[in-house]
NUVEX-237959 format. One line per field, with one value per residue (C-alpha): residue number from 0; residue in three letters; y negated, z negated, x. Coordinates in nm, 3 decimals. Example, Ala and Ser with C-alpha at 12.3 -4.5 7.8 and 13.67 -1.06 7.14 Angstrom:
! residues 2
vexfi = c(0,1)
kevex = c(ALA,SER)
c2 = c(0.450,0.106)
c3 = c(-0.780,-0.714)
c1 = c(1.230,1.367)
//
This chain:
! residues 447
vexfi = c(0,1,2,3,4,5,6,7,8,9,10,11,12,13,14,15,16,17,18,19,20,21,22,23,24,25,26,27,28,29,30,31,32,33,34,35,36,37,38,39,40,41,42,43,44,45,46,47,48,49,50,51,52,53,54,55,56,57,58,59,60,61,62,63,64,65,66,67,68,69,70,71,72,73,74,75,76,77,78,79,80,81,82,83,84,85,86,87,88,89,90,91,92,93,94,95,96,97,98,99,100,101,102,103,104,105,106,107,108,109,110,111,112,113,114,115,116,117,118,119,120,121,122,123,124,125,126,127,128,129,130,131,132,133,134,135,136,137,138,139,140,141,142,143,144,145,146,147,148,149,150,151,152,153,154,155,156,157,158,159,160,161,162,163,164,165,166,167,168,169,170,171,172,173,174,175,176,177,178,179,180,181,182,183,184,185,186,187,188,189,190,191,192,193,194,195,196,197,198,199,200,201,202,203,204,205,206,207,208,209,210,211,212,213,214,215,216,217,218,219,220,221,222,223,224,225,226,227,228,229,230,231,232,233,234,235,236,237,238,239,240,241,242,243,244,245,246,247,248,249,250,251,252,253,254,255,256,257,258,259,260,261,262,263,264,265,266,267,268,269,270,271,272,273,274,275,276,277,278,279,280,281,282,283,284,285,286,287,288,289,290,291,292,293,294,295,296,297,298,299,300,301,302,303,304,305,306,307,308,309,310,311,312,313,314,315,316,317,318,319,320,321,322,323,324,325,326,327,328,329,330,331,332,333,334,335,336,337,338,339,340,341,342,343,344,345,346,347,348,349,350,351,352,353,354,355,356,357,358,359,360,361,362,363,364,365,366,367,368,369,370,371,372,373,374,375,376,377,378,379,380,381,382,383,384,385,386,387,388,389,390,391,392,393,394,395,396,397,398,399,400,401,402,403,404,405,406,407,408,409,410,411,412,413,414,415,416,417,418,419,420,421,422,423,424,425,426,427,428,429,430,431,432,433,434,435,436,437,438,439,440,441,442,443,444,445,446)
kevex = c(MET,THR,ARG,LYS,ILE,PHE,GLY,THR,ASP,GLY,VAL,ARG,GLY,GLN,ALA,ASN,SER,PHE,PRO,MET,ASP,ILE,GLN,THR,VAL,LEU,LYS,LEU,GLY,ALA,ALA,ALA,GLY,ARG,PHE,PHE,ARG,ARG,ASP,GLY,LEU,ASN,ARG,HIS,ARG,VAL,VAL,ILE,GLY,LYS,ASP,THR,ARG,LEU,SER,GLY,TYR,MET,LEU,GLU,ASN,ALA,LEU,THR,ALA,GLY,LEU,THR,SER,THR,GLY,MET,ASN,VAL,LEU,LEU,LEU,GLY,PRO,VAL,PRO,THR,PRO,ALA,VAL,GLY,PHE,LEU,THR,ARG,SER,MET,ARG,ALA,ASP,LEU,GLY,ILE,MET,ILE,SER,ALA,SER,HIS,ASN,PRO,HIS,GLN,ASP,ASN,GLY,ILE,LYS,PHE,PHE,GLY,PRO,ASP,GLY,PHE,LYS,LEU,SER,ASP,HIS,ALA,GLU,ALA,GLU,ILE,GLU,ALA,SER,LEU,ASN,ALA,THR,ILE,THR,PRO,ALA,GLN,PRO,ALA,ASN,ILE,GLY,ARG,ALA,LYS,ARG,ILE,GLU,ASP,GLY,ARG,GLY,ARG,TYR,VAL,GLU,TYR,ALA,LYS,THR,THR,PHE,PRO,ARG,GLY,LEU,LYS,LEU,SER,GLY,LEU,LYS,VAL,VAL,ILE,ASP,CYS,ALA,ASN,GLY,ALA,ALA,TYR,LYS,ALA,ALA,PRO,GLU,VAL,LEU,TRP,GLU,LEU,GLY,ALA,ASP,VAL,THR,ALA,MET,GLY,VAL,ALA,PRO,ASP,GLY,THR,ASN,ILE,ASN,LEU,ASP,CYS,GLY,SER,THR,HIS,PRO,GLU,ALA,ALA,ALA,GLN,LYS,VAL,ARG,GLU,VAL,GLY,ALA,ASP,LEU,GLY,ILE,CYS,LEU,ASP,GLY,ASP,ALA,ASP,ARG,VAL,ILE,LEU,ILE,ASP,GLU,LEU,GLY,ARG,ILE,ALA,ASP,GLY,ASP,GLN,ILE,MET,ALA,LEU,PHE,ALA,ARG,ARG,TRP,ALA,GLU,GLU,GLY,ARG,LEU,ARG,ASP,GLY,VAL,LEU,VAL,SER,THR,VAL,MET,SER,ASN,LEU,GLY,LEU,GLU,HIS,TYR,LEU,HIS,GLY,HIS,GLY,LEU,ARG,LEU,GLU,ARG,THR,SER,VAL,GLY,ASP,ARG,TYR,VAL,VAL,GLU,ARG,MET,ARG,GLN,GLY,GLY,TRP,ASN,LEU,GLY,GLY,GLU,GLN,SER,GLY,HIS,ILE,VAL,MET,THR,ASP,TYR,ALA,THR,THR,GLY,ASP,GLY,LEU,ILE,ALA,ALA,LEU,GLN,PHE,MET,ALA,ALA,MET,ALA,THR,THR,GLY,LEU,PRO,ALA,SER,MET,LEU,ALA,ARG,SER,PHE,GLU,PRO,VAL,PRO,GLN,LYS,LEU,GLU,ASN,LEU,ARG,TYR,ALA,ALA,GLY,VAL,ASP,LEU,LEU,GLY,ARG,ALA,HIS,VAL,GLN,ARG,ALA,ILE,ALA,ASP,ALA,GLU,SER,ARG,LEU,GLN,GLY,GLN,GLY,ARG,LEU,LEU,ILE,ARG,ARG,SER,GLY,THR,GLU,PRO,LEU,ILE,ARG,VAL,MET,ALA,GLU,CYS,GLU,ASP,PRO,GLN,LEU,LEU,ASP,ASP,THR,VAL,ALA,GLY,VAL,ILE,ALA,ALA,MET,LYS,ALA,PRO,ALA)
c2 = c(3.658,3.479,3.098,2.914,2.553,2.589,2.611,2.642,2.315,2.238,2.131,1.915,1.779,1.472,1.188,1.171,1.496,1.848,1.930,1.587,1.431,1.286,1.542,1.821,1.644,1.551,1.920,2.015,1.768,1.940,2.297,2.198,2.016,2.338,2.576,2.379,2.286,2.629,2.569,2.282,2.037,1.673,1.637,1.748,1.520,1.510,1.271,1.183,1.021,0.928,0.798,0.484,0.609,0.400,0.717,0.751,0.498,0.694,1.042,0.916,0.793,1.121,1.333,1.108,1.112,1.515,1.535,1.325,1.484,1.795,1.628,1.571,1.252,1.107,0.901,0.717,0.673,0.492,0.535,0.767,1.042,1.396,1.512,1.216,1.398,1.713,1.552,1.341,1.632,1.809,1.495,1.355,1.696,1.694,1.990,1.938,1.717,1.616,1.442,1.297,1.295,1.466,1.455,1.387,1.416,1.071,0.822,0.997,1.296,1.341,1.614,1.716,1.919,2.065,2.118,2.332,2.206,2.342,2.090,2.345,2.386,2.635,2.981,3.147,3.304,3.006,2.808,3.086,3.060,2.696,2.736,3.026,2.773,2.506,2.660,2.785,2.606,2.401,2.289,1.920,1.776,1.639,1.268,1.219,1.446,1.268,1.204,0.862,0.723,0.455,0.316,0.413,0.117,0.277,0.604,0.484,0.364,0.678,0.844,0.617,0.627,1.026,1.036,0.826,1.056,1.341,1.139,1.250,1.043,0.830,0.807,0.490,0.418,0.104,0.022,0.246,0.118,0.298,0.274,0.413,0.479,0.542,0.609,0.347,0.593,0.679,0.621,0.261,0.111,0.396,0.505,0.176,0.087,0.388,0.352,-0.035,0.025,0.302,0.034,0.096,-0.169,-0.075,-0.154,-0.056,0.044,0.155,-0.034,-0.232,0.005,-0.110,0.203,0.298,0.292,0.587,0.825,0.591,0.614,0.621,0.862,1.215,1.326,1.022,0.957,0.791,0.428,0.499,0.646,0.299,0.087,0.298,0.224,-0.126,-0.221,0.002,0.218,0.486,0.701,0.706,0.871,0.938,1.045,1.153,1.001,1.168,1.184,1.551,1.610,1.430,1.410,1.259,1.051,1.039,0.724,0.807,0.820,1.198,1.367,1.639,1.868,2.058,2.361,2.167,1.996,2.332,2.482,2.203,2.241,2.624,2.627,2.337,2.493,2.823,2.681,2.509,2.824,2.663,2.868,3.156,3.487,3.318,3.308,3.034,3.069,2.935,3.026,3.238,2.892,2.838,2.869,3.197,2.988,2.903,3.281,3.344,3.053,3.172,3.518,3.406,3.253,3.570,3.428,3.531,3.388,3.502,3.433,3.354,3.240,2.898,2.649,2.498,2.650,3.000,2.904,2.792,3.095,3.330,3.121,3.156,3.527,3.581,3.324,3.121,2.753,2.636,2.658,2.478,2.433,2.318,2.043,1.879,2.001,2.062,2.239,2.225,2.369,2.237,1.880,1.926,2.161,2.090,1.944,1.598,1.393,1.131,1.338,1.565,1.238,1.149,1.503,1.436,1.105,1.251,1.488,1.209,1.008,1.298,1.427,1.077,1.231,1.056,1.182,1.323,1.556,1.689,1.703,1.946,2.268,2.520,2.526,2.607,2.882,2.710,2.697,2.575,2.490,2.413,2.338,2.412,2.238,2.465,2.400,2.498,2.871,2.975,3.286,3.234,3.498,3.749,3.751,4.054,3.862,3.665,3.959,4.106,3.797,3.785,4.156,4.090,3.786,3.982,4.277,4.029,3.869,4.218,4.206,3.854,3.635,3.619,3.493,3.346,3.271,3.138,2.910,2.600,2.596,2.201,2.124,2.295,2.404,2.731,2.682,2.895,2.903,3.113,3.141,3.282,3.192,3.196,2.870,2.990,3.283,3.056,2.832,3.092,3.291,2.985,2.870,3.208,3.242,2.883,2.941,3.264,3.072,2.770,3.033,3.070,3.368)
c3 = c(1.362,1.597,1.604,1.934,1.847,1.509,1.485,1.193,1.045,1.139,1.473,1.678,2.026,2.248,2.154,2.379,2.505,2.402,2.122,2.004,2.219,2.041,2.139,2.024,1.683,1.627,1.662,1.434,1.180,1.192,1.183,0.883,0.740,0.786,0.643,0.312,0.277,0.256,0.015,0.215,-0.072,-0.015,-0.276,-0.113,-0.044,0.172,0.127,0.471,0.477,0.777,0.878,1.092,1.437,1.649,1.750,1.382,1.404,1.689,1.517,1.177,1.328,1.515,1.223,0.997,1.261,1.255,0.886,0.790,1.066,0.842,0.531,0.387,0.216,0.352,0.145,0.356,0.191,0.490,0.536,0.260,0.244,0.328,-0.035,-0.153,0.017,-0.151,-0.479,-0.433,-0.305,-0.635,-0.841,-0.691,-0.692,-0.322,-0.143,0.151,0.218,0.567,0.684,1.025,1.132,1.355,1.089,1.268,1.623,1.812,1.815,2.128,1.931,1.648,1.414,1.172,0.858,0.612,0.235,0.020,-0.309,-0.498,-0.289,-0.097,0.278,0.416,0.484,0.836,0.781,0.681,0.992,1.206,1.058,1.131,1.486,1.541,1.464,1.723,2.014,1.791,1.717,1.402,1.238,1.164,0.838,0.830,0.840,0.480,0.416,0.656,0.459,0.377,0.422,0.228,0.204,-0.100,-0.210,-0.498,-0.323,-0.280,-0.621,-0.769,-0.596,-0.682,-1.059,-1.020,-0.845,-1.130,-1.393,-1.225,-1.311,-1.654,-1.922,-2.101,-1.761,-1.540,-1.207,-1.317,-1.160,-0.898,-0.552,-0.287,0.075,0.169,0.512,0.558,0.939,0.984,0.842,0.578,0.285,0.405,0.101,-0.152,-0.154,-0.202,-0.480,-0.676,-0.654,-0.741,-1.036,-1.169,-1.186,-0.866,-0.640,-0.318,0.043,0.236,0.611,0.856,0.672,0.954,1.144,1.460,1.566,1.812,1.633,1.367,1.373,1.638,1.592,1.212,0.936,0.860,1.219,1.284,0.962,1.120,1.089,0.706,0.687,0.843,0.590,0.297,0.381,0.478,0.144,-0.064,-0.174,-0.399,-0.240,0.102,0.129,0.456,0.500,0.801,0.949,0.669,0.379,0.346,0.406,0.311,0.418,0.171,0.223,-0.019,-0.108,0.154,0.423,0.468,0.539,0.313,0.457,0.295,0.220,0.030,-0.172,-0.254,-0.349,-0.630,-0.731,-0.771,-0.965,-1.201,-1.268,-1.317,-1.583,-1.753,-1.735,-1.504,-1.206,-1.210,-1.157,-1.010,-0.678,-0.426,-0.112,0.217,0.594,0.827,0.966,0.628,0.667,0.560,0.348,0.110,0.087,0.003,-0.250,-0.433,-0.456,-0.592,-0.872,-0.953,-0.769,-0.477,-0.128,-0.022,0.362,0.520,0.875,0.987,0.834,0.488,0.438,0.473,0.208,-0.019,0.045,-0.047,-0.338,-0.466,-0.395,-0.613,-0.869,-0.783,-0.815,-0.582,-0.195,0.117,0.454,0.590,0.772,0.442,0.304,-0.043,-0.230,-0.608,-0.730,-1.068,-0.936,-0.575,-0.352,-0.052,0.057,-0.110,0.025,-0.234,-0.546,-0.402,-0.388,-0.747,-0.873,-0.712,-0.870,-1.197,-1.149,-1.085,-1.380,-1.605,-1.509,-1.433,-1.101,-0.779,-0.494,-0.316,-0.582,-0.589,-0.240,-0.098,-0.312,-0.040,0.291,0.552,0.812,1.151,1.300,1.638,1.729,2.101,2.185,2.539,2.635,2.859,3.074,2.923,3.040,3.122,2.908,2.929,2.652,2.842,3.155,3.191,3.252,2.950,2.732,2.841,2.767,2.418,2.356,2.504,2.242,1.953,2.036,2.054,1.726,1.547,1.226,1.274,1.259,1.359,1.635,1.584,1.876,1.825,1.979,1.792,1.616,1.663,2.016,2.350,2.252,2.218,1.952,1.996,1.680,1.603,1.316,1.343,1.181,1.542,1.713,2.041,2.009,1.859,2.152,2.428,2.247,2.251,2.582,2.739,2.624,2.712,3.060,3.107,3.016,3.250,3.528,3.794,3.730)
c1 = c(-1.401,-1.149,-1.050,-0.997,-0.994,-0.855,-0.455,-0.222,-0.338,-0.699,-0.815,-0.568,-0.528,-0.528,-0.750,-1.061,-0.981,-1.115,-1.134,-1.084,-1.354,-1.650,-1.905,-1.690,-1.610,-1.975,-2.050,-1.784,-1.908,-2.257,-2.119,-1.917,-2.212,-2.425,-2.153,-2.137,-2.500,-2.633,-2.923,-3.081,-3.089,-2.979,-2.710,-2.406,-2.111,-1.802,-1.498,-1.319,-0.976,-0.770,-0.438,-0.367,-0.422,-0.651,-0.881,-0.933,-1.232,-1.392,-1.336,-1.461,-1.770,-1.829,-1.772,-1.995,-2.287,-2.245,-2.243,-2.513,-2.741,-2.740,-2.807,-2.440,-2.355,-2.045,-1.774,-1.539,-1.182,-1.005,-0.645,-0.504,-0.238,-0.361,-0.286,-0.507,-0.800,-0.718,-0.704,-1.017,-1.238,-1.202,-1.175,-1.499,-1.698,-1.725,-1.833,-1.590,-1.295,-1.191,-0.860,-0.838,-0.481,-0.229,0.043,0.382,0.251,0.257,-0.049,-0.210,-0.291,-0.511,-0.655,-0.911,-0.810,-1.068,-1.058,-1.294,-1.433,-1.132,-0.910,-0.731,-0.743,-0.971,-0.899,-0.889,-1.240,-1.424,-1.265,-1.376,-1.741,-1.743,-1.616,-1.877,-2.155,-2.014,-2.224,-2.501,-2.844,-2.799,-3.114,-3.097,-3.227,-3.581,-3.587,-3.632,-3.323,-3.069,-2.758,-2.609,-2.274,-2.070,-1.726,-1.520,-1.272,-1.094,-0.987,-0.619,-0.616,-0.726,-0.451,-0.170,-0.274,-0.272,0.061,0.219,0.107,0.314,0.645,0.764,0.651,0.911,1.121,1.134,1.288,1.431,1.766,1.699,1.716,1.494,1.415,1.082,0.979,0.598,0.604,0.353,0.114,-0.145,0.078,0.182,0.029,0.020,0.390,0.546,0.293,0.370,0.737,0.731,0.476,0.720,0.984,1.197,1.371,1.158,1.261,0.972,0.982,0.712,0.438,0.306,0.057,-0.098,-0.294,-0.025,0.304,0.261,0.568,0.736,1.104,1.044,0.950,1.038,1.076,1.317,1.504,1.791,1.654,1.581,1.944,2.090,1.878,2.004,2.365,2.292,2.125,2.328,2.015,2.045,1.781,1.600,1.236,1.101,0.729,0.535,0.218,-0.016,0.251,0.228,0.600,0.912,1.280,1.525,1.846,2.123,2.305,2.558,2.309,2.313,1.974,1.844,1.551,1.290,1.499,1.763,1.477,1.319,1.654,1.714,1.345,1.354,1.683,1.578,1.230,1.388,1.622,1.325,1.119,0.867,0.924,0.657,0.826,1.139,0.963,0.981,0.757,0.867,0.829,1.009,1.171,1.374,1.758,1.913,2.144,1.848,1.786,2.126,2.140,1.836,1.961,2.278,2.078,1.848,1.553,1.366,1.251,0.895,0.859,0.512,0.406,0.483,0.239,0.191,-0.155,-0.018,0.254,-0.025,-0.223,0.061,0.139,-0.232,-0.229,0.092,0.029,0.349,0.387,0.658,0.680,0.717,0.870,1.210,1.007,0.950,0.622,0.689,0.407,0.370,0.060,0.119,0.042,-0.128,-0.314,-0.126,0.209,0.266,0.568,0.534,0.516,0.793,1.020,0.893,1.019,1.342,1.384,1.299,1.602,1.833,1.685,1.718,2.064,2.225,2.354,2.343,2.126,2.439,2.495,2.150,2.043,2.305,2.241,2.387,2.567,2.310,2.375,2.417,2.073,1.964,1.600,1.485,1.130,0.993,0.672,0.439,0.118,-0.219,-0.290,0.064,0.177,0.547,0.630,0.434,0.654,0.891,1.213,1.149,1.079,1.411,1.600,1.454,1.547,1.892,1.936,1.798,2.061,2.357,2.251,2.199,2.371,2.528,2.189,1.833,1.614,1.255,1.035,0.687,0.415,0.345,-0.007,-0.014,0.129,0.184,0.541,0.742,0.975,1.301,1.501,1.828,2.076,2.434,2.769,2.933,2.838,2.925,2.689,2.443,2.445,2.425,2.171,1.936,2.016,1.960,1.612,1.525,1.667,1.463,1.144,1.218,1.291,1.026,0.783)
//
């Protein structure tokens, strides 16, 4: 069964355009309701969270209409982080969890992520089944069995209290000065609350969402503002979340940025030393730096690579029984604590390392020297098959030949945006630049 509207992380697109138009989203809600309400009884529930995008109101209403039409009872959480939806789906014994968010994308986009009753994102097969129902006839519930919808006022509070329990008992953040950039997104209330209640001196940024400023020059995709603030206020650590708070980028006290690879390297080594890292395996994607792989090997650990997307990382972790994984972009997945990437909980684990060792962030956030890596994105028009063109394929083959034995080349279509990502790694900076430039030039050239 194939998927057309589902990408690497649910359904995503520009708000008010297919597939993020109300007609499609209403059908999607009905299809998901039918998929999770197979016995026809009127006792099933779904929790829905969202980030702070203006279009979230519209899509929330469309989903609610579709779900209740099949008899599902809807519990509306309001703005909460994506990992909170995974947690609350399981905690509240819901049959389905839905997050309305386009993560790190600009406000014009939105998306829908689905979680099963175990709190984990749906498999490709389950998404394909839901999609197959979109154009099929879905029998609506009888009038007496139409579902109900209500607001849940304590969803964020439940998540805040849970997040605090993941910080080691007996430790406090007292005396730690922290800058937190919430990207004007879903964690704009929850993240500062958790840090303050654990004792930190908190300087909050990106906590004034207006529906259109989510991820705008802030958060994990634009950490420069937070880095400047860290230096300005003399903070011990900067924490940058994205729009739905499932990823994190850290900033040390010197204003230097640490990505997901560096965070995972620290966690993997510390967890291995503590006997917590199952089988000595860290799961990450093909995008992670070769330096991370070399670092792990040097400590007797192994990197297991997957396709890009935190859901594929989680699937591989579950298959292998492993408990630590993530992505260079800042998704840090710790299944001991959460069912998906959780930027806030990852930051808490980093601060626990600071509190336990007494070391500053600068000595913890740079475990290895990355192999020089270059990534360029090329936006393309719908329906254009750039990678299928003969001259592009020749350019890619030539680039791979030049890098053989010296580095690697990775080219892929984004699963969340109309982008082709060209990434190369190589110790020779000139060869690195020439390789990426040659492929990009070929893709820009006329057919």
